[in-house]
VORO-572850 format. One record per residue (C-alpha): x negated, y negated, z negated. Coordinates in steps of 0.2 Angstrom, whole numbers, plus 5000, padded with zeros to 4 digits. Layout:
N
<<X; Y; Z>>
...
END
This chain:
47
<<4885; 5290; 4664>>
<<4886; 5273; 4672>>
<<4881; 5272; 4690>>
<<4877; 5256; 4700>>
<<4879; 5251; 4718>>
<<4864; 5251; 4728>>
<<4857; 5234; 4733>>
<<4860; 5230; 4751>>
<<4849; 5217; 4759>>
<<4856; 5207; 4774>>
<<4847; 5210; 4790>>
<<4855; 5195; 4799>>
<<4842; 5182; 4805>>
<<4846; 5164; 4805>>
<<4840; 5156; 4821>>
<<4839; 5137; 4824>>
<<4836; 5128; 4840>>
<<4825; 5113; 4842>>
<<4825; 5102; 4857>>
<<4807; 5097; 4860>>
<<4810; 5089; 4877>>
<<4825; 5086; 4888>>
<<4822; 5102; 4897>>
<<4814; 5112; 4883>>
<<4822; 5121; 4868>>
<<4812; 5131; 4855>>
<<4821; 5144; 4844>>
<<4814; 5148; 4827>>
<<4819; 5162; 4816>>
<<4821; 5158; 4797>>
<<4807; 5166; 4786>>
<<4797; 5170; 4801>>
<<4781; 5159; 4799>>
<<4771; 5169; 4812>>
<<4780; 5167; 4828>>
<<4793; 5158; 4838>>
<<4805; 5164; 4851>>
<<4803; 5160; 4869>>
<<4815; 5161; 4883>>
<<4817; 5155; 4901>>
<<4836; 5156; 4901>>
<<4847; 5146; 4889>>
<<4866; 5145; 4889>>
<<4878; 5134; 4879>>
<<4888; 5143; 4866>>
<<4907; 5141; 4866>>
<<4917; 5143; 4850>>
END
């Protein structure tokens, strides 16, 4: 009897940042057409 692996969906969200003004950044989650993410504190990421 053959068995198959269960399908696993990724739960990672892809977030993009858009500068709407010099001091404003809007964060948007992919596939989320109902809302955007707001924050008063933004930090630069270092890689």
